[in-house]
C-alpha positions in Angstrom: 31.2 17.2 18.0 33.1 20.0 16.3 33.0 23.7 17.2 31.7 26.6 15.2 34.5 28.6 13.6 33.0 31.8 14.9 31.2 31.3 18.2 32.7 27.9 19.4 29.2 26.4 19.8 28.9 22.7 19.0 28.2 21.8 15.4 27.7 18.5 13.6 30.9 16.9 12.4 31.6 18.0 8.8 30.1 21.4 9.4 32.2 24.5 10.1 29.5 26.9 11.3 26.5 26.7 13.6 23.0 27.5 12.5 22.7 30.9 14.1 21.7 33.7 11.7 24.7 35.7 12.8 27.3 33.0 12.1 25.6 32.1 8.9 25.9 35.7 7.7 29.6 35.7 8.6 30.0 32.5 6.6 28.7 34.3 3.5 31.7 36.7 3.6 34.4 34.5 5.2 37.4 33.2 3.4 37.1 29.4 2.9 40.8 28.7 2.5 42.9 26.7 5.0 46.3 28.0 5.8 49.5 25.9 5.7 49.4 25.6 9.5 46.0 24.0 9.3 44.0 26.9 10.7 41.3 28.5 8.6 41.9 31.9 7.2 40.3 34.5 9.4 39.9 37.0 6.5 37.2 37.6 3.9 36.5 36.0 0.6 38.3 37.0 -2.6 41.3 38.8 -1.1 44.4 38.6 -3.3 46.4 37.4 -0.3 45.0 35.6 2.8 45.2 37.2 6.2 48.2 35.8 8.2 47.3 33.2 10.8 45.7 34.8 13.8 47.0 32.1 16.0 50.6 33.2 15.3 51.7 29.8 14.2 55.0 31.1 12.7 57.4 34.0 13.3 56.1 35.4 10.0 52.6 35.6 11.4 53.8 37.3 14.5 55.7 39.8 12.4 52.8 40.5 10.0 50.0 40.9 12.7 49.7 43.2 15.6 46.9 41.2 17.2 46.0 37.6 17.9 42.8 35.6 17.4 41.7 36.2 21.0 42.2 39.9 21.0 38.9 41.8 21.1 37.8 43.9 18.1 38.3 47.5 19.2 35.2 48.7 17.3 32.5 46.4 18.9 34.4 45.4 22.1 32.0 42.4 22.3 33.9 39.5 20.6 37.3 38.4 19.6 38.8 39.1 16.2 38.4 35.4 15.2 34.6 35.6 16.0 33.9 37.2 12.6 35.7 37.6 9.2 38.3 40.3 9.7 40.4 42.6 7.6 43.9 44.0 8.1 44.1 47.7 7.4 47.2 49.3 5.8 48.2 50.5 9.2 48.5 46.8 10.3 45.6 46.6 12.7 42.9 43.9 12.3 39.2 44.7 12.7 36.0 42.9 12.1 34.9 43.5 8.5 31.3 44.0 9.4 32.2 46.4 12.2 34.2 48.7 9.8 31.3 48.7 7.4 28.9 49.6 10.1 31.0 52.4 11.4 31.5 53.9 7.9 27.8 53.6 7.1 26.8 55.4 10.4 29.3 58.2 9.6 29.7 60.9 12.3 27.8 61.2 15.5 25.8 64.4 16.0 25.1 67.1 13.5 28.5 68.5 12.8 30.5 66.8 10.0 33.6 65.1 11.5 35.8 62.4 10.0 37.0 60.5 13.1 35.0 57.5 11.9 37.4 57.0 9.0 40.3 56.5 11.3 41.7 53.3 12.8 40.4 53.3 16.4 43.8 52.1 17.6 46.4 54.3 15.8 44.2 57.1 14.4 45.6 56.6 10.9 43.2 56.5 7.9 41.4 53.2 7.5 42.4 51.8 4.2 41.7 48.4 2.6 40.7 47.4 -0.9 37.3 46.1 0.3 36.5 49.5 1.8 37.5 51.6 -1.2 34.0 52.0 -2.7 32.4 52.6 0.7 34.9 55.3 1.6 35.0 57.0 -1.8 32.1 59.4 -1.2 33.4 60.1 2.3 36.8 61.1 0.8 35.1 63.4 -1.7 33.2 65.0 1.1 36.4 65.4 3.1 38.2 67.2 0.3 35.2 69.5 -0.2 35.0 70.4 3.5 38.8 70.9 3.6 38.7 73.3 0.7 35.9 75.3 2.3 37.7 75.4 5.6 40.9 76.6 4.1 39.1 79.3 2.2 37.4 80.4 5.4 40.7 80.4 7.2 42.2 82.7 4.6 39.1 84.9 4.7 39.5 85.3 8.5 43.2 86.1 8.1 44.4 83.1 10.0 46.6 81.3 7.5 49.5 82.4 9.7 48.7 81.9 13.3 50.6 80.5 16.3 48.6 77.3 16.2 50.1 76.5 12.8 53.5 78.2 13.0 54.6 77.2 16.5 56.8 74.1 16.4 55.4 71.4 18.6 51.9 72.7 18.4 49.1 70.3 17.6 48.5 71.8 14.1 52.1 72.8 13.3 52.4 73.3 9.5 48.9 71.7 9.1 46.5 74.6 8.2 43.9 72.2 6.8 43.5 70.2 10.0 43.5 73.4 12.0 40.8 74.9 9.9 38.6 71.8 10.0 39.0 71.6 13.8 38.2 75.3 14.2 35.1 75.5 11.9 31.9 73.5 11.9 30.3 72.3 8.7 26.9 70.6 8.4 25.0 68.7 5.7 22.1 70.8 4.2 18.8 68.9 4.7 17.6 70.0 1.3 20.5 69.8 -1.1 22.7 67.4 1.0 25.8 69.5 0.4 28.1 70.7 3.2 27.9 74.3 4.4 29.6 76.5 6.9 27.8 76.6 10.2 30.1 78.7 12.5 32.9 77.8 14.9 33.3 74.3 16.3 33.4 75.6 19.9 29.8 76.6 19.6 28.8 73.2 18.4 30.2 71.7 21.7 27.2 73.2 23.5 24.1 71.1 23.9 22.0 73.7 22.1 22.9 72.3 18.7 21.3 68.9 19.5 18.0 70.5 20.2 17.6 71.3 16.5 15.8 68.9 14.1 17.7 67.7 11.0 15.2 69.8 9.0 16.6 72.9 10.6 20.0 72.5 9.0 19.6 74.3 5.7 22.3 76.1 3.7 22.0 79.7 2.6 21.4 78.6 -1.1 18.4 76.6 -0.1 17.0 79.0 2.5 17.4 82.3 0.6 16.2 83.7 -2.7 18.6 84.0 -5.6 18.6 87.8 -5.2 20.4 87.4 -1.9 23.2 85.2 -3.3 26.3 86.9 -4.6 26.8 86.3 -8.3 30.6 86.4 -7.8 31.2 84.7 -4.4 28.0 82.6 -4.0 26.7 81.8 -0.5 30.0 81.3 1.4 30.4 85.0 2.5 26.8 86.1 3.1 26.5 88.5 6.0 23.4 88.1 8.2 21.4 90.2 10.6 21.4 88.8 14.2 18.4 86.6 14.6 17.5 88.2 18.0 18.1 91.9 17.4 18.8 94.6 14.7 22.6 94.2 14.6 25.0 92.7 12.2 25.7 89.1 13.1 29.3 88.2 14.0 28.8 84.6 14.8 27.2 81.6 13.0 26.5 78.9 15.5 24.9 75.4 15.7 24.6 75.4 11.9 21.3 77.3 12.1 21.6 80.6 14.0 23.4 84.0 13.5 24.2 86.1 16.5 25.7 89.6 17.2 28.4 89.8 19.9 26.1 90.5 22.8 23.4 87.9 21.9 26.1 85.4 21.3 27.5 86.0 24.8 24.0 85.6 26.2 22.9 82.9 23.7 21.3 80.7 26.4 19.0 83.6 27.4 18.0 84.7 24.0 17.5 81.3 22.5 15.0 80.4 25.3 12.9 83.5 24.8 9.5 82.6 23.1 9.2 84.3 19.8 6.3 86.4 20.9 8.5 87.8 23.7 11.3 88.9 21.4 11.6 92.7 20.8 10.2 94.1 17.6 12.2 96.3 15.2 14.0 98.4 16.3 15.3 95.6 18.5 18.4 95.9 20.8 20.7 93.1 21.8 19.7 90.6 24.5 16.0 91.1 24.2 16.0 94.9 24.6 13.2 96.9 23.0 14.5 100.1 21.5 12.4 103.3 21.2 11.2 104.8 18.0 10.5 103.1 14.7 13.7 103.3 12.6 15.7 100.1 12.3 19.4 100.6 13.3 20.4 98.7 10.2 18.4 101.1 8.0 16.6 98.2 6.2 13.3 96.4 6.1 13.6 92.8 7.3 11.5 89.9 8.6 10.4 89.8 12.3 12.9 89.3 15.1 13.6 85.5 15.4 13.9 84.9 11.7 17.2 84.5 9.8 17.9 87.2 7.3 20.9 87.8 4.9 22.2 91.3 4.4 24.4 90.6 1.4 27.9 89.4 0.5 30.4 90.2 3.2 33.3 89.8 0.8 32.0 92.4 -1.6 31.1 94.7 1.4 34.7 94.4 2.6 36.1 95.1 -0.8 34.1 98.4 -0.9 35.7 99.5 2.4 39.4 99.0 1.2 
């Protein structure tokens, strides 16, 4: 009896793979070539150059590869590299082909857009391989768009020159793009499927964000009327009323909610208040009902608990210069 090339189960002489559905699916993408040393290529079909022998039969194989056939795939951690067709990334590390496809298809965990899934899990360099090019292409486009938005936001906040970027030895030394993308949180709008600014990343780290449904993540363009969108600056610099009182919001958190300073500090308290228990206009911070009938903002707006845009912050700032 011979052994299956993937799972080592017994197979009929003359066969290379057992009848299990998993091994048969691997066979459909596996390279069928035999290397000079006699071992089968552990790579995938139609590569311009075969993967070096995973058994390190020659010095050249040892030099070309950083892992052996019996090393575990560091994505699935359930089977060895030789247990499925594998690819060697440009960084030199070898991973199961189907595992890399699965990770890229799943994208980021949680609601906030992150790009850690595009990095080699061993060395944290970008995953690159010809077979992944088409799969990664839309992700790269999204990355460039989020980077552009984050850098623009960084300039708007006056943080292009900050110690985190200018201090030698700091994590983001001379890398404003990565600093901006780590500082700010961006989400995918449920309606238009485009990225939008959702506040600082430190707020996303709280569990509150995971209590929202995916339908809650809607950008200003899709949630507001055209009259509230600045003709010059679009939606990126809209100022909002605090959702929980009649104050100007200073924080945008969880991709869904705008807070003033006081309500942001006490966000756990105000977010847990039932809507019918929230103060009516005029509403003070942290659930306080103000006397009288005049709104501190001097405007007419929806009930407390609803999001409401006040206008373009960029234009308002320009008027104050």
